[in-house]
C-alpha positions in Angstrom: -180.2 257.0 -184.7 -183.3 255.7 -183.1 -184.6 256.4 -179.6 -183.3 259.4 -177.5 -180.1 260.0 -179.5 -176.6 260.4 -177.9 -178.0 261.5 -174.5 -179.8 258.2 -174.0 -176.7 256.1 -174.5 -174.8 254.5 -171.5 -171.9 256.5 -170.1 -169.4 253.5 -170.7 -170.4 253.4 -174.5 -169.9 257.2 -174.7 -166.5 256.9 -173.1 -165.6 254.3 -175.9 -166.9 256.6 -178.5 -165.0 259.7 -177.4 -161.8 257.7 -177.0 -161.7 256.7 -180.7 -162.0 260.5 -181.9 -158.8 261.6 -183.7 -158.9 265.3 -183.8 -159.9 268.2 -181.5 -162.6 269.1 -183.9 -164.2 265.7 -183.6 -164.0 265.6 -179.9 -167.4 266.2 -178.7 -167.6 267.9 -175.2 -170.0 269.4 -172.8 -169.1 272.6 -171.3 -168.7 272.4 -167.5 -169.9 274.4 -164.6 -167.3 276.1 -162.2 -167.9 277.5 -158.8 -167.8 281.5 -158.6 -165.9 282.7 -155.5 -162.6 281.5 -154.0 -161.5 278.9 -156.4 -158.3 277.3 -155.0 -157.0 275.0 -157.6 -159.6 276.0 -160.2 -160.8 272.5 -160.7 -163.6 271.9 -163.1 -166.5 270.0 -161.7 -167.0 266.9 -163.9 -170.4 265.0 -163.3 -171.0 261.4 -162.8 -167.8 260.4 -161.1 -165.3 261.5 -163.8 -161.9 262.7 -162.7 -161.3 266.4 -161.9 -159.3 268.5 -164.4 -156.4 270.3 -162.7 -155.4 273.5 -164.7 -152.2 275.5 -164.3 -153.9 278.8 -163.2 -152.1 282.1 -162.8 -150.4 282.3 -159.4 -151.8 284.7 -156.9 -155.3 285.1 -158.5 -157.5 283.1 -156.0 -161.0 285.1 -156.8 -163.2 284.6 -159.7 -165.5 287.5 -160.7 -166.8 286.2 -164.0 -166.9 283.4 -166.5 -167.5 285.1 -169.8 -167.1 283.5 -173.2 -164.9 280.7 -172.1 -162.6 283.2 -170.1 -162.2 283.6 -166.2 -162.1 287.0 -164.7 -159.6 286.5 -161.8 -158.5 289.0 -159.1 -155.9 288.7 -156.2 -158.2 290.2 -153.6 -162.1 290.3 -153.2 -162.4 294.0 -152.3 -159.3 295.9 -153.1 -157.4 293.9 -155.8 -154.1 295.1 -157.1 -154.3 292.6 -160.0 -157.3 291.9 -162.1 -157.0 289.7 -165.3 -158.7 287.7 -167.9 -157.4 284.1 -168.3 -158.3 281.6 -171.1 -157.6 278.1 -169.5 -157.0 276.1 -172.8 -154.3 278.5 -174.2 -153.1 279.8 -170.9 -153.6 283.4 -172.5 -153.8 286.2 -169.8 -155.0 289.7 -170.4 -154.4 292.1 -167.6 -157.1 294.5 -166.7 -156.9 297.8 -164.6 -157.4 296.9 -160.9 -161.0 297.6 -159.9 -162.2 297.8 -156.3 -165.1 295.6 -155.3 -165.9 294.3 -158.8 -168.8 292.0 -158.8 -169.0 290.7 -162.3 -167.0 291.0 -165.6 -168.6 290.4 -168.9 -167.0 290.4 -172.4 -168.8 291.4 -175.7 -166.6 289.0 -177.8 -163.9 286.5 -177.4 -160.7 288.3 -177.3 -158.8 285.4 -179.1 -161.3 285.5 -181.9 -161.5 289.2 -182.3 -159.5 292.2 -183.3 -158.4 294.5 -180.4 -160.7 297.2 -181.6 -163.7 295.0 -181.7 -164.3 293.7 -178.2 -164.7 295.3 -174.8 -165.0 294.3 -171.2 -167.8 295.4 -168.9 -167.7 295.4 -165.1 -170.1 296.1 -162.4 -168.7 297.5 -159.3 -170.3 297.5 -155.7 -170.2 300.7 -153.9 -173.0 300.1 -151.5 -176.0 298.0 -151.1 -178.1 300.5 -153.1 -175.2 301.9 -155.5 -173.5 299.9 -158.3 -171.5 301.2 -161.1 -171.3 300.0 -164.7 -167.8 300.5 -166.2 -166.2 299.8 -169.7 -162.7 298.9 -170.8 -161.3 298.5 -174.2 -157.9 297.1 -175.1 -155.1 299.9 -174.7 -157.2 301.9 -172.1 -155.3 302.9 -168.9 -158.4 302.7 -166.8 -162.0 301.7 -166.7 -164.6 304.4 -167.9 -167.8 304.7 -166.1 -171.0 304.9 -167.9 -172.2 308.4 -168.2 -175.7 307.3 -167.2 -176.4 304.2 -165.1 -180.0 302.9 -165.4 -180.0 301.1 -162.1 -178.4 301.3 -158.7 -178.5 297.6 -158.5 -176.1 294.9 -159.7 -176.5 293.6 -163.3 -178.1 290.1 -163.1 -177.9 289.2 -167.0 -176.1 290.9 -169.9 -176.0 289.8 -173.5 -174.3 291.5 -176.6 -175.6 291.6 -180.1 -175.1 294.0 -183.1 -173.1 296.5 -181.1 -175.6 296.8 -178.2 -175.7 295.6 -174.7 -178.7 294.2 -173.2 -179.1 294.3 -169.4 -181.4 293.1 -166.8 -180.6 294.1 -163.1 -181.3 292.3 -160.0 -185.0 293.8 -159.6 -185.7 292.6 -163.3 -185.3 296.2 -164.8 -184.3 296.0 -168.5 -182.0 298.5 -170.4 -180.1 298.7 -173.6 -176.8 300.5 -174.1 -175.4 301.4 -177.6 -171.8 300.4 -177.3 -170.8 302.5 -180.5 -171.6 305.5 -178.4 -169.1 304.5 -175.8 -169.7 305.7 -172.2 -172.0 308.6 -173.5 -174.7 306.1 -174.5 -177.9 306.9 -172.9 -179.8 303.7 -172.0 -183.0 302.7 -173.6 -185.0 301.4 -170.9 -187.8 298.7 -171.0 -190.4 298.0 -168.7 -189.7 296.2 -165.2 -190.9 292.5 -165.3 -193.1 291.8 -162.5 -194.1 288.6 -160.7 -191.3 286.4 -162.1 -188.6 284.4 -160.6 -185.7 285.6 -162.9 -185.2 286.9 -166.5 -182.1 286.4 -168.7 -180.9 287.9 -172.1 -179.3 285.2 -174.2 -177.6 285.3 -177.7 -178.8 282.3 -179.4 -177.5 281.7 -183.0 -177.1 285.6 -183.5 -180.6 286.2 -182.2 -181.5 287.9 -179.0 -183.7 286.0 -176.8 -185.5 286.9 -173.4 -186.0 284.0 -171.1 -188.5 284.6 -168.2 -188.6 282.0 -165.3 -191.6 281.7 -163.1 -192.2 280.6 -159.6 -193.9 277.2 -158.9 -197.4 278.4 -159.0 -197.1 279.3 -162.6 -198.3 276.7 -165.4 -194.8 276.8 -167.0 -191.4 277.0 -165.5 -190.1 279.3 -168.3 -191.2 281.1 -171.4 -189.0 282.4 -174.3 -189.5 285.6 -176.2 -187.8 287.3 -179.1 -187.6 291.0 -178.0 -187.8 293.8 -180.3 -186.1 297.3 -179.9 -188.3 300.0 -181.4 -186.9 303.1 -182.6 -183.6 302.3 -180.7 -185.6 303.5 -177.5 -188.1 301.1 -176.4 -187.7 297.3 -175.7 -190.7 295.1 -176.1 -191.0 291.4 -175.2 -191.9 290.5 -178.8 -193.3 287.0 -180.0 -193.2 284.1 -177.7 -191.2 281.1 -179.1 -192.6 277.5 -179.1 -189.3 275.9 -179.4 -185.4 276.8 -179.7 -184.8 275.4 -183.2 -182.6 272.6 -181.9 -180.7 274.6 -179.6 -180.7 274.6 -175.7 -180.0 277.5 -173.3 -177.7 277.6 -170.2 -178.6 280.0 -167.5 -177.0 280.8 -164.3 -175.2 283.7 -162.5 -173.3 285.7 -164.9 -173.0 284.6 -168.7 -175.8 282.8 -170.4 -175.2 281.0 -173.7 -176.8 278.7 -176.3 -175.5 275.2 -177.6 -176.7 273.5 -180.6 -177.6 269.9 -179.8 -176.5 268.8 -183.1 -173.1 270.0 -182.4 -173.1 268.9 -178.7 -175.1 265.5 -178.9 -175.0 264.9 -175.1 -177.4 267.7 -174.4 -181.2 267.6 -175.0 -182.3 270.0 -177.6 -185.0 272.7 -176.9 -184.2 272.7 -173.2 -183.3 275.3 -170.6 -180.6 274.4 -168.1 -181.0 276.6 -165.1 -178.3 276.6 -162.3 -180.3 277.9 -159.3 -178.6 280.9 -157.8 -181.1 282.9 -156.0 -181.0 281.9 -152.2 -179.9 278.6 -153.1 -179.3 277.5 -149.6 -183.1 277.3 -149.1 -183.7 274.7 -151.9 -182.7 271.3 -152.6 -182.5 271.8 -156.4 -179.2 272.7 -158.0 -180.0 272.4 -161.7 -183.4 272.6 -163.3 -183.8 271.3 -166.9 -187.0 272.5 -168.5 -188.2 271.1 -171.9 -189.7 273.8 -173.9 -191.7 271.4 -176.2 -193.1 269.1 -173.6 -193.4 271.7 -170.9 -191.9 269.3 -168.3 -189.1 270.0 -166.0 -186.5 267.8 -164.2 -184.8 268.8 -160.9 -181.3 267.8 -160.0 -179.7 268.0 -156.4 -176.2 268.8 -156.3 -174.2 265.5 -155.9 -172.8 265.4 -152.1 -169.8 263.6 -153.4 -168.6 266.6 -155.4 -168.9 269.0 -152.5 -165.3 270.4 -151.7 -166.5 271.3 -148.1 -169.3 268.8 -147.0 -170.3 271.4 -144.2 -171.0 274.1 -146.9 -174.4 274.3 -148.3 -173.2 276.5 -151.4 -172.8 275.0 -154.8 -171.7 276.1 -158.4 -174.1 278.7 -159.7 -172.4 279.7 -163.0 -171.7 277.7 -166.2 -168.2 277.8 -167.5 -168.2 277.5 -171.3 -164.7 276.8 -172.8 -164.6 277.8 -176.5 -162.0 275.1 -177.1 -161.8 271.4 -175.8 -159.9 271.4 -172.6 -158.7 267.8 -173.0 -155.6 267.3 -175.2 -154.9 264.3 -177.4 -153.3 262.4 -174.7 -156.6 262.4 -172.7 -159.5 262.3 -175.0 -160.9 259.2 -173.4 -161.7 261.4 -170.5 -163.8 263.6 -172.5 -167.3 262.8 -171.6 -170.4 263.0 -173.6 -172.8 263.6 -170.6 -175.8 266.1 -170.0 -176.0 267.8 -166.7 
């Protein structure tokens, strides 16, 4: 296909293409963002004027505290929940978790529907005070959460990625650490250097390789740089080599989970790009999403469309990418599955 590929085609033509697909496997879709906080009807936000998708969410769980691996971590109360659960919207699967007070974020090491019960775990960060956050682990069958024996930071975790039995963390102050999950809660964290003078940093599992994305402030020549970090002797994490491109993948960064998508599998996105949902003091900036092309070193800024605000008086917007593992649209509504880039 000549030109800019699928992402350059008009929206009405992409609607016609998606409407002719005959199987869920062929249904090309782009994962959508969802607002973290009180969620009401859990409506997914669909860009460019498309219809909202209303999902039958579990009753009595109005708060979202994570969007890991196509699941939603939901609670019945923000500070003192009596119910905490993982919910997969497409299948309706619900996995109860032990209630945890003041949970900030929940992460998953693997997709529970695609893994055995012994091969995945949930990780939660818990707010105790402004300068005191806990890291806790839960495996299927556990009666309660288990606190990490050694917490490398008193701040909340900003970015978490899992690869090869290890959990890679970056806290709010850009301090880096690695936990060996095979050692359970007794794992002493291998700490890396604090990253100075940057806007944000994220770990991402991209095609089974760990990447470190460093985002800079406006005075820097580039919006972002991507590195392939190296863990030396299981104790020290170095930034490693800088990557000139992403090998046809694109990265989606925001609050909570970060992930990579192949532009070949999802033709609506642009390859070798970083899609960053602004989530630091976002009431002070007009930009909602910044798309940075790693090859051309050019960034595009997108404000949040006023027409999609649930409350026009509210200056806040979605700050997390919600990434379904399976198409949300059934065979009866395939025409609504859009091939659009953010």
